[in-house]
C-alpha positions as CSV (number, residue, x, y, z in Angstrom):
1,X,-18.6,-30.0,21.2
2,X,-21.7,-28.5,22.7
3,X,-24.7,-30.3,24.1
4,X,-27.2,-31.0,21.3
5,X,-24.8,-29.0,19.0
6,X,-26.5,-25.8,20.1
7,X,-24.3,-22.7,20.5
8,X,-24.2,-21.8,24.2
9,X,-24.7,-18.1,24.1
10,X,-27.8,-16.4,22.7
11,X,-27.6,-12.7,21.9
12,X,-30.9,-10.7,21.7
13,X,-31.0,-7.1,20.5
14,X,-33.7,-4.4,21.3
15,X,-35.8,-5.5,18.3
16,X,-35.9,-9.1,19.7
17,X,-33.7,-10.4,16.9
18,X,-31.4,-13.2,18.1
19,X,-28.0,-14.5,17.2
20,X,-26.3,-17.6,18.6
21,X,-22.6,-17.6,19.2
22,X,-20.4,-20.6,19.8
23,X,-16.9,-19.3,20.0
24,X,-15.5,-15.8,19.9
25,X,-12.3,-14.0,20.6
26,X,-13.7,-10.5,20.1
27,X,-17.1,-9.5,18.7
28,X,-18.3,-6.0,18.0
29,X,-21.8,-4.7,18.6
30,X,-23.0,-1.2,17.9
31,X,-25.6,1.1,19.5
32,X,-26.7,4.0,17.4
33,X,-29.4,5.6,19.6
34,X,-30.0,6.1,23.3
35,X,-31.9,3.3,25.0
36,X,-30.3,0.5,23.0
37,X,-30.2,-2.9,24.7
38,X,-28.3,-6.1,24.2
39,X,-28.9,-9.3,26.2
40,X,-26.5,-12.2,26.5
41,X,-27.9,-15.4,28.0
42,X,-26.7,-19.0,28.4
43,X,-28.0,-22.1,30.1
44,X,-24.6,-23.6,30.4
45,X,-22.9,-22.6,33.7
46,X,-19.5,-23.5,32.2
47,X,-19.7,-20.6,29.8
48,X,-18.3,-17.2,30.8
49,X,-18.6,-14.0,29.0
50,X,-18.5,-10.3,29.4
51,X,-18.2,-7.1,27.4
52,X,-16.6,-3.6,27.4
53,X,-18.5,-0.5,26.3
54,X,-16.9,2.3,24.4
55,X,-18.6,5.5,23.2
56,X,-17.3,7.3,20.2
57,X,-18.7,10.3,18.4
58,X,-19.6,9.5,14.9
59,X,-17.8,11.8,12.4
60,X,-20.3,12.7,9.7
61,X,-18.9,12.8,6.2
62,X,-20.5,13.8,2.9
63,X,-22.5,11.0,1.4
64,X,-21.7,9.5,-2.0
65,X,-24.6,10.0,-4.4
66,X,-25.5,6.9,-6.4
67,X,-28.3,6.1,-8.9
68,X,-29.6,2.8,-10.2
69,X,-32.2,2.4,-12.9
70,X,-34.1,-0.1,-15.0
71,X,-31.7,0.5,-17.9
72,X,-28.7,-0.8,-15.9
73,X,-27.5,-4.3,-16.7
74,X,-24.5,-3.9,-14.4
75,X,-25.4,-3.4,-10.7
76,X,-23.7,-0.8,-8.6
77,X,-21.2,-2.4,-6.2
78,X,-20.0,-0.6,-3.1
79,X,-16.8,-2.5,-2.5
80,X,-14.1,-0.1,-1.3
81,X,-12.3,-0.4,2.1
82,X,-13.1,2.6,4.2
83,X,-16.5,3.1,2.5
84,X,-18.4,6.4,3.0
85,X,-22.1,6.9,3.6
86,X,-24.1,6.4,0.4
87,X,-27.4,7.8,-0.7
88,X,-28.9,5.6,-3.4
89,X,-31.8,6.5,-5.6
90,X,-33.7,4.3,-8.0
91,X,-36.3,4.6,-10.7
92,X,-38.8,2.6,-8.6
93,X,-37.4,1.2,-5.4
94,X,-33.8,0.4,-4.2
95,X,-32.7,-3.3,-3.8
96,X,-29.6,-4.0,-1.7
97,X,-28.0,-7.4,-1.3
98,X,-24.6,-8.2,0.2
99,X,-21.7,-10.5,-0.7
100,X,-20.0,-12.5,2.0
101,X,-16.4,-11.4,3.0
102,X,-13.5,-13.4,1.8
103,X,-12.6,-14.4,5.4
104,X,-15.2,-15.6,7.9
105,X,-13.7,-13.7,10.8
106,X,-14.6,-10.4,9.0
107,X,-18.3,-11.3,8.9
108,X,-18.8,-9.6,12.3
109,X,-17.8,-6.2,10.7
110,X,-21.0,-6.3,8.7
111,X,-22.8,-5.1,11.9
112,X,-21.3,-1.7,11.1
113,X,-23.3,-1.3,7.9
114,X,-26.8,0.2,8.7
115,X,-29.4,0.5,6.0
116,X,-32.1,3.2,6.2
117,X,-35.4,3.3,4.3
118,X,-35.1,6.8,3.0
119,X,-32.6,9.6,2.2
120,X,-32.0,10.3,5.9
121,X,-30.2,8.5,8.8
122,X,-33.2,9.4,10.9
123,X,-35.6,7.2,8.9
124,X,-36.6,3.6,9.7
125,X,-33.7,1.2,9.8
126,X,-34.0,-1.8,7.5
127,X,-31.3,-3.7,9.4
128,X,-27.6,-4.3,9.4
129,X,-25.3,-5.9,6.8
130,X,-24.9,-8.9,9.0
131,X,-28.7,-9.4,9.1
132,X,-28.8,-9.0,5.4
133,X,-26.2,-11.6,4.9
134,X,-27.6,-14.1,7.3
135,X,-31.1,-13.8,6.0
136,X,-30.0,-14.6,2.4
137,X,-32.4,-11.8,1.4
138,X,-32.5,-8.3,0.0
139,X,-33.4,-5.0,1.7
140,X,-36.0,-3.0,-0.3
141,X,-36.8,0.7,0.2
142,X,-40.5,1.7,0.4
143,X,-39.8,4.7,-1.8
144,X,-37.1,5.5,-4.3
145,X,-34.2,6.1,-2.0
146,X,-32.1,4.2,0.6
147,X,-29.2,5.3,2.8
148,X,-26.2,3.1,3.6
149,X,-24.3,4.2,6.7
150,X,-21.0,2.6,7.8
151,X,-20.5,3.2,11.5
152,X,-16.8,2.3,11.4
153,X,-14.2,2.3,8.6
154,X,-12.2,-0.9,8.5
155,X,-8.9,-1.4,6.6
156,X,-9.8,-4.9,5.5
157,X,-12.3,-5.8,2.9
158,X,-15.6,-6.7,4.7
159,X,-18.1,-7.5,2.0
160,X,-19.6,-5.7,-1.0
161,X,-23.0,-4.2,-1.2
162,X,-24.9,-4.8,-4.5
163,X,-27.5,-2.2,-5.5
164,X,-30.1,-2.5,-8.2
165,X,-33.5,-1.2,-9.1
166,X,-36.0,-3.5,-7.3
167,X,-38.0,-4.0,-10.5
168,X,-35.1,-6.3,-11.6
169,X,-34.9,-8.3,-8.4
170,X,-38.5,-8.5,-7.1
171,X,-39.1,-12.1,-8.3
172,X,-36.0,-13.5,-6.5
173,X,-36.8,-15.2,-3.2
174,X,-33.2,-15.6,-1.8
175,X,-29.7,-14.2,-2.4
176,X,-26.2,-15.5,-1.8
177,X,-23.0,-13.8,-3.0
178,X,-19.2,-14.1,-3.0
179,X,-16.3,-12.0,-4.1
180,X,-14.0,-14.2,-6.2
181,X,-10.2,-13.6,-5.7
182,X,-7.0,-15.5,-6.0
183,X,-7.5,-16.6,-2.5
184,X,-11.3,-17.3,-2.6
185,X,-12.0,-18.8,-6.0
186,X,-15.8,-19.4,-5.7
187,X,-15.3,-23.0,-6.8
188,X,-18.2,-25.0,-5.2
189,X,-21.6,-23.4,-5.0
190,X,-24.9,-24.8,-3.5
191,X,-28.2,-23.3,-4.6
192,X,-31.7,-24.1,-3.2
193,X,-34.8,-22.7,-5.1
194,X,-37.3,-24.9,-3.3
195,X,-38.8,-21.7,-1.7
196,X,-38.7,-19.7,-4.9
197,X,-36.1,-18.5,-7.4
198,X,-32.6,-18.3,-5.9
199,X,-29.8,-16.0,-7.0
200,X,-26.0,-16.4,-6.5
201,X,-24.0,-13.2,-7.2
202,X,-20.3,-13.5,-8.1
203,X,-18.1,-10.5,-8.1
204,X,-14.5,-10.5,-9.5
205,X,-12.5,-7.3,-9.0
206,X,-9.6,-8.2,-11.3
207,X,-11.1,-9.9,-14.4
208,X,-7.7,-10.3,-16.0
209,X,-6.4,-12.7,-13.4
210,X,-9.5,-14.5,-12.2
211,X,-12.2,-16.1,-14.4
212,X,-15.3,-18.2,-13.6
213,X,-15.7,-21.4,-15.5
214,X,-18.9,-23.2,-15.1
215,X,-17.7,-26.9,-15.2
216,X,-20.6,-29.1,-13.9
217,X,-24.2,-28.9,-12.7
218,X,-25.6,-31.6,-10.4
219,X,-29.2,-31.6,-9.2
220,X,-32.5,-30.3,-10.5
221,X,-34.0,-27.0,-11.8
222,X,-33.1,-24.6,-14.5
223,X,-30.1,-22.3,-14.2
224,X,-29.9,-18.9,-16.0
225,X,-26.6,-17.1,-16.3
226,X,-26.5,-13.3,-16.5
227,X,-23.4,-11.2,-17.1
228,X,-24.1,-8.4,-14.7
229,X,-27.2,-8.4,-12.4
230,X,-30.5,-10.2,-13.0
231,X,-32.7,-8.1,-15.2
232,X,-36.4,-8.0,-15.8
233,X,-36.0,-7.8,-19.6
234,X,-33.2,-10.4,-19.7
235,X,-31.1,-8.5,-22.2
236,X,-27.9,-9.7,-20.5
237,X,-29.0,-13.3,-20.0
238,X,-26.4,-15.2,-22.0
239,X,-27.2,-18.9,-21.4
240,X,-29.5,-21.3,-19.6
241,X,-28.6,-24.8,-18.3
242,X,-30.1,-27.8,-16.6
243,X,-28.4,-30.8,-15.0
244,X,-28.6,-32.6,-18.4
245,X,-26.7,-29.8,-20.2
246,X,-23.9,-31.0,-22.4
247,X,-22.5,-27.6,-23.4
248,X,-20.1,-27.4,-20.5
249,X,-17.5,-26.2,-19.4
250,X,-18.2,-22.6,-20.3
251,X,-16.0,-19.6,-19.4
252,X,-17.7,-16.6,-17.8
253,X,-15.8,-13.3,-17.9
254,X,-16.9,-10.0,-16.4
255,X,-16.7,-8.2,-13.1
256,X,-20.2,-9.3,-12.1
257,X,-22.2,-12.5,-12.8
258,X,-25.6,-13.6,-11.5
259,X,-26.7,-17.2,-11.5
260,X,-30.5,-17.7,-11.0
261,X,-31.9,-21.1,-10.2
262,X,-35.6,-21.8,-10.7
263,X,-37.1,-24.8,-9.0
264,X,-35.1,-27.6,-7.3
265,X,-31.7,-27.7,-5.7
266,X,-28.3,-27.9,-7.4
267,X,-24.6,-28.1,-6.8
268,X,-22.3,-26.2,-9.1
269,X,-18.7,-26.9,-9.8
270,X,-16.8,-23.8,-10.8
271,X,-13.2,-23.3,-11.7
272,X,-11.2,-20.1,-11.5
273,X,-8.8,-21.0,-14.3
274,X,-9.4,-20.2,-18.0
275,X,-7.3,-23.3,-18.7
276,X,-10.2,-25.5,-17.7
277,X,-12.1,-24.0,-20.7
278,X,-9.2,-23.7,-23.1
279,X,-8.4,-27.4,-22.9
280,X,-11.9,-28.3,-24.0
281,X,-12.5,-26.0,-27.0
282,X,-12.5,-29.0,-29.4
283,X,-15.4,-30.8,-27.7
284,X,-18.6,-31.0,-29.8
285,X,-20.9,-28.4,-28.1
286,X,-22.1,-24.9,-28.5
287,X,-21.2,-22.0,-26.4
288,X,-20.4,-18.3,-26.4
289,X,-17.3,-16.1,-26.5
290,X,-17.0,-14.7,-23.0
291,X,-16.6,-10.9,-22.7
292,X,-16.5,-8.4,-19.9
293,X,-19.9,-6.7,-20.3
294,X,-21.6,-9.2,-22.6
295,X,-23.8,-7.4,-25.2
296,X,-23.2,-3.9,-23.7
297,X,-21.6,-1.0,-25.6
298,X,-18.4,0.1,-24.0
299,X,-14.9,1.3,-25.0
300,X,-13.2,-1.7,-23.4
301,X,-14.0,-5.4,-23.8
302,X,-12.0,-8.5,-22.9
303,X,-11.7,-12.1,-23.8
304,X,-8.6,-13.5,-22.0
305,X,-7.0,-10.1,-22.6
306,X,-8.3,-6.6,-23.0
307,X,-9.4,-5.0,-26.3
308,X,-9.6,-1.2,-26.1
309,X,-11.0,1.4,-28.4
310,X,-9.0,4.5,-27.5
311,X,-12.0,6.2,-26.0
312,X,-13.0,6.9,-29.6
313,X,-15.6,4.4,-30.5
314,X,-17.8,2.0,-28.5
315,X,-18.3,-1.6,-29.5
316,X,-19.9,-4.8,-28.1
317,X,-19.2,-8.5,-28.1
318,X,-22.3,-10.6,-28.5
319,X,-21.1,-13.8,-30.0
320,X,-23.1,-16.9,-28.8
321,X,-24.2,-20.3,-30.0
322,X,-20.8,-20.8,-31.6
323,X,-20.1,-24.4,-32.7
324,X,-16.8,-24.8,-30.9
325,X,-16.0,-28.2,-32.6
326,X,-16.3,-26.9,-36.2
327,X,-15.4,-23.8,-38.1
328,X,-16.8,-20.3,-37.7
329,X,-16.4,-16.8,-39.0
330,X,-15.8,-13.8,-36.9
331,X,-17.4,-10.7,-38.5
332,X,-16.7,-7.1,-37.3
333,X,-18.8,-4.2,-38.6
334,X,-17.9,-0.6,-37.8
335,X,-20.4,2.3,-37.9
336,X,-19.8,6.0,-37.9
337,X,-22.9,8.2,-37.5
338,X,-25.0,5.0,-38.0
339,X,-23.4,4.5,-41.4
340,X,-21.5,1.3,-42.1
341,X,-17.9,2.3,-42.8
342,X,-16.1,-1.0,-42.0
343,X,-16.7,-4.7,-42.6
344,X,-14.2,-7.5,-42.1
345,X,-14.5,-11.3,-41.7
346,X,-12.0,-13.7,-40.1
347,X,-12.2,-17.5,-40.4
348,X,-11.7,-19.1,-37.0
349,X,-10.5,-22.7,-36.7
350,X,-11.1,-24.7,-33.4
351,X,-7.7,-24.0,-32.0
352,X,-8.0,-20.3,-32.6
353,X,-10.7,-19.8,-29.9
354,X,-8.0,-19.8,-27.3
355,X,-6.5,-16.7,-29.0
356,X,-9.7,-14.9,-29.8
357,X,-8.7,-11.6,-28.3
358,X,-5.6,-11.4,-30.5
359,X,-7.7,-11.8,-33.6
360,X,-10.2,-9.4,-32.2
361,X,-7.5,-6.9,-31.5
362,X,-6.2,-7.0,-35.1
363,X,-9.7,-6.5,-36.5
364,X,-10.5,-3.7,-34.1
365,X,-7.2,-2.0,-35.1
366,X,-8.3,-2.1,-38.7
367,X,-11.6,-0.6,-37.7
368,X,-9.9,2.3,-35.9
369,X,-7.6,2.9,-38.9
370,X,-10.8,3.3,-40.9
371,X,-12.4,5.7,-38.4
372,X,-9.2,7.7,-37.8
373,X,-6.5,7.2,-40.4
374,X,-3.9,8.9,-38.3
375,X,-4.1,6.4,-35.4
376,X,-2.0,3.3,-35.5
377,X,-2.6,1.2,-32.3
378,X,0.2,-1.0,-31.1
379,X,0.8,-3.2,-28.1
380,X,2.4,-0.2,-26.4
381,X,-0.5,2.0,-27.3
382,X,-3.0,-0.5,-25.9
383,X,-1.5,0.0,-22.5
384,X,-1.8,3.7,-23.0
385,X,-5.4,3.4,-24.0
386,X,-6.1,1.5,-20.8
387,X,-4.4,4.2,-18.7
388,X,-6.4,6.8,-20.6
389,X,-9.6,4.9,-19.6
390,X,-8.6,5.0,-15.9
391,X,-7.6,8.6,-16.0
392,X,-10.8,9.7,-17.6
393,X,-12.9,7.6,-15.2
394,X,-11.1,9.2,-12.2
395,X,-11.4,12.7,-13.4
396,X,-15.1,12.4,-14.5
397,X,-16.2,10.8,-11.2
398,X,-15.0,13.4,-8.7
399,X,-13.3,16.8,-8.2
400,X,-11.1,16.2,-5.2
401,X,-8.0,15.2,-7.1
402,X,-6.6,15.1,-10.6
403,X,-5.2,12.1,-12.4
404,X,-2.8,12.3,-15.3
405,X,-0.1,10.5,-17.2
406,X,3.3,9.6,-15.5
407,X,6.7,9.6,-17.2
408,X,7.4,6.0,-16.2
409,X,5.2,3.1,-17.3
410,X,2.7,1.7,-14.9
411,X,4.6,-1.6,-14.6
412,X,7.2,0.3,-12.5
413,X,4.7,0.9,-9.7
414,X,4.5,-2.9,-9.1
415,X,8.3,-2.8,-8.3
416,X,7.7,-0.1,-5.7
417,X,5.1,-2.0,-3.8
418,X,5.0,-4.6,-1.0
419,X,2.8,-7.6,-0.3
420,X,-0.5,-6.8,1.3
421,X,0.6,-8.7,4.5
422,X,3.2,-6.0,5.2
423,X,0.6,-3.4,5.9
424,X,-1.7,-5.5,8.2
425,X,-3.0,-4.1,11.5
426,X,-0.6,-3.9,14.4
427,X,-0.6,-6.2,17.4
428,X,-2.4,-4.6,20.4
429,X,0.7,-4.7,22.5
430,X,2.6,-2.5,20.1
431,X,-0.1,0.3,20.1
432,X,0.3,3.2,22.6
433,X,-2.3,5.7,23.5
434,X,-1.0,9.2,22.8
435,X,-2.0,12.2,25.1
436,X,-4.1,14.5,22.9
437,X,-2.8,18.0,22.5
438,X,-4.8,20.8,24.1
439,X,-4.9,22.7,20.8
440,X,-4.7,21.0,17.4
441,X,-4.4,23.5,14.5
442,X,-6.4,23.1,11.3
443,X,-3.3,23.1,9.2
444,X,0.2,21.8,10.1
445,X,3.3,21.2,8.1
446,X,6.6,20.0,9.7
447,X,8.5,21.7,6.8
448,X,7.3,25.1,8.0
449,X,8.1,24.4,11.7
450,X,11.6,22.8,11.3
451,X,13.0,24.1,8.0
452,X,16.5,24.0,9.4
453,X,16.4,20.2,9.3
454,X,17.8,19.0,6.0
455,X,15.8,15.8,6.1
456,X,12.3,17.4,6.3
457,X,12.4,18.6,2.7
458,X,14.1,15.6,1.3
459,X,12.3,13.3,-1.2
460,X,14.0,10.0,-1.9
461,X,13.8,7.5,-4.8
462,X,13.4,3.9,-3.9
463,X,13.9,2.9,-7.5
464,X,12.8,-0.6,-8.7
465,X,12.9,-2.1,-5.1
466,X,10.0,-2.5,-2.7
467,X,12.0,-0.7,0.0
468,X,9.4,1.9,0.9
469,X,9.1,0.4,4.5
470,X,12.8,1.1,5.1
471,X,13.0,4.5,3.1
472,X,10.0,5.9,5.0
473,X,11.4,4.8,8.3
474,X,14.7,6.4,7.6
475,X,13.0,9.7,6.5
476,X,10.8,10.0,9.7
477,X,13.6,8.9,12.0
478,X,16.0,11.5,10.5
479,X,13.3,14.2,11.0
480,X,12.6,13.1,14.6
481,X,16.3,13.0,15.5
482,X,16.8,16.6,14.2
483,X,13.7,17.9,16.0
484,X,14.5,16.2,19.3
485,X,18.0,17.6,19.3
486,X,16.9,21.1,18.3
487,X,18.9,20.9,15.1
488,X,22.1,19.7,16.7
489,X,22.0,16.3,15.0
490,X,21.0,17.4,11.5
491,X,21.7,14.6,9.1
492,X,20.1,11.9,6.8
493,X,20.0,8.4,8.2
494,X,20.4,5.4,6.0
495,X,17.5,3.5,4.4
496,X,20.2,1.2,3.0
497,X,21.2,0.2,6.5
498,X,17.6,-0.8,7.4
499,X,16.9,-2.5,4.1
500,X,20.0,-4.7,4.1
501,X,20.7,-5.4,7.7
502,X,17.2,-5.6,9.4
503,X,17.1,-9.3,9.4
504,X,17.4,-12.2,11.9
505,X,15.5,-11.9,15.2
506,X,13.7,-8.8,14.0
507,X,12.3,-10.4,10.8
508,X,11.8,-7.1,9.1
509,X,10.5,-8.8,6.0
510,X,11.9,-9.6,2.6
511,X,14.2,-6.6,1.7
512,X,13.2,-5.4,-1.8
513,X,10.0,-7.5,-1.7
514,X,8.7,-5.5,1.3
515,X,8.9,-5.4,5.0
516,X,7.2,-4.5,8.3
517,X,7.6,-0.8,9.2
518,X,7.4,-1.2,13.0
519,X,10.3,-3.8,12.8
520,X,12.5,-1.2,11.1
521,X,11.9,1.2,14.1
522,X,12.7,-1.6,16.6
523,X,15.9,-2.3,14.7
524,X,16.9,1.4,15.1
525,X,16.3,1.1,18.9
526,X,18.5,-2.1,19.2
527,X,21.2,-1.7,16.6
528,X,21.2,2.0,15.6
529,X,21.4,3.5,12.1
530,X,24.3,5.1,10.3
531,X,24.0,8.1,8.0
532,X,23.2,7.8,4.4
533,X,21.4,9.7,1.7
534,X,20.4,9.1,-1.9
535,X,22.2,7.3,-4.7
536,X,22.9,10.5,-6.5
537,X,24.3,12.4,-3.4
538,X,26.5,9.6,-2.0
539,X,25.9,11.4,1.3
540,X,27.0,9.8,4.6
541,X,28.4,6.4,5.5
542,X,25.9,4.2,3.7
543,X,24.0,5.9,0.9
544,X,21.3,4.1,-1.1
545,X,23.0,1.7,-3.6
546,X,20.1,1.2,-6.1
547,X,20.2,3.8,-8.9
548,X,17.0,5.6,-10.1
549,X,15.6,4.2,-13.3
550,X,13.0,4.8,-16.0
551,X,12.4,8.5,-15.7
552,X,13.9,12.0,-16.2
553,X,14.4,14.1,-13.0
554,X,16.0,17.5,-12.9
555,X,17.2,17.1,-16.5
556,X,18.9,13.7,-15.8
557,X,17.4,10.8,-17.8
558,X,18.0,7.5,-16.0
559,X,18.2,4.1,-17.8
560,X,15.1,2.0,-18.3
561,X,14.2,-0.1,-15.3
562,X,15.2,-3.8,-15.5
563,X,12.3,-6.3,-16.1
564,X,12.9,-7.9,-12.8
565,X,12.9,-6.4,-9.3
566,X,16.2,-5.3,-7.8
567,X,18.0,-7.9,-5.7
568,X,18.3,-6.8,-2.0
569,X,21.9,-5.6,-1.5
570,X,24.0,-7.5,1.0
571,X,24.4,-6.3,4.6
572,X,27.9,-5.0,5.3
573,X,29.3,-3.5,8.6
574,X,31.4,-0.8,6.9
575,X,30.8,2.5,5.1
576,X,30.1,2.1,1.4
577,X,30.0,5.8,0.2
578,X,32.0,6.6,-2.9
579,X,33.1,9.8,-1.1
580,X,35.7,9.8,1.6
581,X,33.4,9.7,4.6
582,X,35.6,10.2,7.6
583,X,33.6,8.5,10.4
584,X,33.9,4.6,10.8
585,X,30.7,2.6,10.6
586,X,30.4,1.7,14.3
587,X,31.1,5.3,15.3
588,X,28.4,6.7,13.0
589,X,25.4,4.9,14.7
590,X,22.4,6.9,15.9
591,X,19.9,5.1,18.2
592,X,16.3,5.1,19.2
593,X,14.9,4.9,22.8
594,X,11.5,3.4,21.9
595,X,9.5,2.2,19.0
596,X,5.7,1.9,18.9
597,X,2.5,2.0,16.9
598,X,0.0,4.8,17.3
599,X,-3.7,4.5,17.7
600,X,-5.8,5.0,14.5
601,X,-7.7,7.9,16.1
602,X,-7.0,11.1,14.2
603,X,-6.4,13.4,17.1
604,X,-3.8,11.0,18.6
605,X,-2.0,10.8,15.2
606,X,-2.0,14.6,15.0
607,X,-0.8,15.0,18.6
608,X,2.1,12.5,18.0
609,X,3.2,14.6,15.0
610,X,2.9,17.9,16.9
611,X,4.9,16.6,19.8
612,X,7.6,14.5,18.2
613,X,7.6,14.9,14.4
614,X,6.6,12.9,11.3
615,X,5.5,9.3,11.5
616,X,5.6,6.4,9.1
617,X,2.3,5.0,7.7
618,X,1.3,2.0,5.6
619,X,-1.7,1.8,3.3
620,X,-3.1,-0.1,0.4
621,X,-2.3,1.1,-3.1
622,X,-4.8,0.9,-6.0
623,X,-4.1,1.4,-9.7
624,X,-5.5,5.0,-9.7
625,X,-3.0,6.1,-7.0
626,X,-0.1,5.9,-9.5
627,X,-1.8,8.4,-11.8
628,X,-2.1,11.0,-9.0
629,X,-1.1,14.5,-10.0
630,X,-2.6,16.9,-7.4
631,X,-5.4,17.4,-5.0
632,X,-6.8,15.2,-2.1
633,X,-6.6,11.6,-3.1
634,X,-9.4,9.1,-2.5
635,X,-9.6,5.7,-4.2
636,X,-11.9,5.9,-7.2
637,X,-11.2,3.1,-9.6
638,X,-8.8,0.3,-10.4
639,X,-7.8,-3.0,-8.7
640,X,-5.7,-3.3,-5.5
641,X,-2.0,-3.6,-6.4
642,X,-0.2,-4.0,-3.0
643,X,1.0,-2.3,0.1
644,X,3.1,0.9,0.5
645,X,4.7,2.9,3.3
646,X,5.4,6.7,3.3
647,X,6.2,9.5,5.7
648,X,3.3,11.5,7.2
649,X,4.3,15.1,8.0
650,X,1.2,17.2,8.4
651,X,-2.4,17.8,7.6
652,X,-4.8,20.5,6.4
653,X,-8.2,21.4,4.9
654,X,-8.7,22.1,1.2
655,X,-12.1,23.6,0.3
656,X,-13.7,21.9,3.2
657,X,-12.0,18.5,2.6
658,X,-9.7,17.4,5.5
659,X,-6.4,15.7,4.3
660,X,-3.1,14.2,5.5
661,X,0.1,15.5,3.9
662,X,2.6,12.7,3.0
663,X,6.0,12.4,1.4
664,X,6.3,9.6,-1.2
665,X,9.6,7.9,-2.2
666,X,9.1,8.0,-6.0
667,X,11.3,11.1,-6.6
668,X,10.1,14.6,-7.2
669,X,8.5,14.3,-10.6
670,X,5.6,12.3,-9.2
671,X,2.5,13.9,-7.5
672,X,2.9,17.3,-5.9
673,X,6.7,17.5,-6.3
674,X,7.1,14.1,-4.6
675,X,4.3,14.7,-2.0
676,X,0.7,13.8,-2.0
677,X,-2.4,14.6,0.1
678,X,-5.0,11.9,1.0
679,X,-8.4,12.2,2.7
680,X,-8.2,12.4,6.5
681,X,-10.6,11.0,9.1
682,X,-12.1,7.9,7.3
683,X,-9.0,5.6,7.2
684,X,-8.7,6.0,3.5
685,X,-7.0,2.9,2.1
686,X,-6.1,1.9,5.6
687,X,-3.7,4.8,6.1
688,X,-4.8,5.6,9.7
689,X,-4.6,2.0,11.0
690,X,-0.8,1.6,10.1
691,X,1.0,4.4,12.0
692,X,4.5,3.8,13.4
693,X,6.7,6.1,15.5
694,X,9.6,6.2,18.0
695,X,11.7,8.5,20.2
696,X,15.4,9.1,19.5
697,X,18.0,8.3,22.2
698,X,20.3,11.4,22.0
699,X,22.5,10.2,24.9
700,X,23.5,7.0,23.2
701,X,25.9,7.6,20.3
702,X,29.0,5.6,19.5
């Protein structure tokens, strides 16, 4: 408790803007030009503080080009981890607002976002993301362009930037914003419009798992609800409420919602569960059928589940003022070249509003049969249509990589992945500083340098088990053992041994539900690893015991994957190969001398690979990664699905784009024959902040 409840440390920057700090573990501040100053002062002699100064050359990368206009009802949201510089252009002026990070300790990272009042980094600075957030305001360009520059690329989500044409937002006096997730549900909101109209922006990345239900309004003023951003012509304004409104609760769907309060102050009670709305559909009130982009033409709309139009026809859902206590009729009209070619009506009873999307899907199916008599959508096709949407979105948005269909259904990828917690940043005591090599080549591939090692060209299949952390560790350790011994110890070490036996004091994780890569390497140091290859090969003492599934590889079609994840096999202290492997389990052990994490600096990662061989890396997987076919991957579209670990074995440059080369564990019919390339130098999807390695102990062998 501080005297007079005033934070004891006052921080002043060179523009005389101040920030008070009460309690910190580590705070980051950034200088972007010579002569920058920062002053820390305190009137309390009991307070001690200090700082360390690090200089790092900023690596310039090509800016993302973005456009916002008066015709947009949906704002542009920069929300990706590892965000690149963005040049934004508008029809009039650019408006930028910011959403608060999910976790408070990430707020300090907003200092890394610098906004410039032009298309150049050398123009006037409008301020930082932290100043934008703390001011509850918007940054506005003086002309039609604005530049957003991230000084540092963080693995964790650290707030979303919302961009609109200023003509839409010019009447709003203050802004607040939140990203709604399963862990931050945006349930209780406070709004104050005493100084002018106040906006609260809600962003939901995964609209199929998180809804916003407006349950109660307490206070004064009028509340307008927009699906999308606030707009000057109010085409996406779907409802208005006051404290006396009786037409609640009301479900709000859509990736982005904006609540605008005019006059007064109010407390809003929100719920993240559609059940809150479904249980009240029989109450006497009017409302609207919630949809993803209300009133906007698109090929995909949702209401509790997604209705898709095969990329063939666009449609809109604009159903409002429905009497939810009585009976209603749902009409769908289909047009081809502005000519009415389809008309259907469906009577809806009160209980049917909870299954609106099923009825909608049936009627849309009939519409498609009218437009294209050869197409018969089914539940299976619906998933295919959604995949087609994602593939087309990726391929039309950029030219670095190509997305395409995979042989196995997308549900299978969820069985490959780990929980996000398994790819969190390393503890500082685990990270070592690597001596940078005198000369680092532009291109390097371990396969070219050590082709005699049987492991370097080996692609494994983890099957329907989240064992990537163990598989990638076994792959990299096998390579390093062969390289360190100059090919004398040329074998495949067992992922099964790590997956099943790395337990107890090491707490490697949860077996087939994921694990911590660095713990796998520490297990190798203490307990050693026996040999073991793939399920198909039955190589070594302890080969992988979970058979491939759900795909055809090298002419062999494996059975469909089970609906549930594989159970983690039991740990045994004997060889399990079907072949007659001659060496006993305890005599087959290969050990490590050290295990460590590598700094996220690119030259240190490269130097580590040059000196000792491949490393294991963890990163975040998004829905578009599964559709990867070739090229240099960058995340373009789709929600976050989980964590993953792979072997990193080289790097290069493709048409001016730097990349890392990695070996996946999804067999050889995925990606570039089992491999993939990913953007290097910007910590894409966190891949440079999760690097693990170790040194073999060639003297210790049972």
